[in-house]
C-alpha positions in Angstrom: 0.0 0.0 0.0 1.2 3.5 -0.9 0.1 6.7 0.7 -0.1 9.9 -1.4 0.4 13.0 0.6 -0.2 16.6 -0.5 -0.7 19.9 1.4 -3.2 21.8 -0.6 -2.7 25.6 -0.2 -6.1 27.0 -1.2 -6.4 30.7 -2.1 -7.8 32.4 1.1 -11.5 33.1 0.8 -12.2 30.3 -1.6 -12.3 27.4 0.9 -16.1 26.8 0.6 -15.9 26.8 -3.2 -12.9 24.4 -3.1 -14.7 22.0 -0.7 -17.8 22.0 -3.1 -15.5 21.3 -6.1 -13.7 18.6 -4.2 -17.0 16.9 -3.5 -17.6 16.8 -7.3 -14.0 15.6 -8.0 -13.8 12.9 -5.4 -15.7 10.2 -7.4 -13.2 10.7 -10.3 -10.3 9.4 -8.2 -12.4 6.8 -6.4 -13.3 5.2 -9.8 -9.6 4.3 -10.4 -8.4 0.7 -10.2 -6.0 0.5 -7.3 -7.7 3.3 -5.3 -8.1 2.3 -1.7 -9.2 5.3 0.4 -9.0 9.0 0.6 -9.2 11.6 3.4 -9.2 15.4 3.1 -8.6 17.4 6.3 -8.6 21.2 6.9 -6.0 22.8 9.1 -7.2 24.3 12.3 -4.2 26.7 12.5 -4.2 27.7 8.8 -7.8 27.3 7.5 -6.8 27.8 3.9 -4.5 24.7 4.1 -5.8 21.2 3.5 -4.1 17.8 3.9 -5.0 15.2 1.2 -4.1 11.6 1.9 -4.9 9.0 -0.7 -4.1 5.3 -0.3 -3.3 3.3 -3.5 -2.4 -0.3 -4.2 0.7 1.0 -6.0 2.4 4.3 -7.1 1.4 3.3 -10.7 -2.3 3.2 -9.8 -2.0 6.9 -9.1 0.6 8.1 -11.6 -0.5 6.0 -14.6 -4.0 4.7 -13.6 -5.5 8.0 -12.4 -3.3 10.7 -14.0 -3.3 8.9 -17.3 -7.1 8.4 -17.3 -9.7 10.3 -19.1 -11.0 11.5 -15.7 -7.9 13.4 -14.7 -8.5 16.4 -17.0 -11.8 17.0 -15.2 -10.1 16.7 -11.8 -7.6 19.3 -12.9 -10.4 21.5 -14.2 -12.3 21.3 -10.9 -9.4 21.7 -8.5 -6.2 23.2 -9.8 -7.5 26.7 -10.0 -7.7 26.9 -6.2 -4.1 26.3 -5.4 -1.5 29.0 -4.7 1.2 27.8 -4.9 0.7 24.5 -6.7 1.0 21.6 -4.2 3.9 19.1 -4.0 2.6 15.5 -4.1 4.7 12.7 -2.6 4.2 9.0 -2.2 5.0 7.2 1.1 5.3 3.5 2.0 4.9 2.1 5.5 8.1 1.3 7.3 6.7 -0.5 10.4 
């Protein structure tokens, strides 16, 4: 299992709009083979910052399966306009 991690820096004042767009975008990623689960959390200290954690069966399920799918352009269209700066996405594997 691989965990995708991204801090999503949403433009201040657009949080409610982002959350509504994310609700539309979520099924796009959930429909991907190798998708396991997803959580989106909002920072208490920095309310314009969100933590996205997605669990995948493999890195390729994310990088090839989702990003290479016909659903990814719609994900981009729905969400990428909210980020400033654009988030860094990293993949993690359990150690223990």
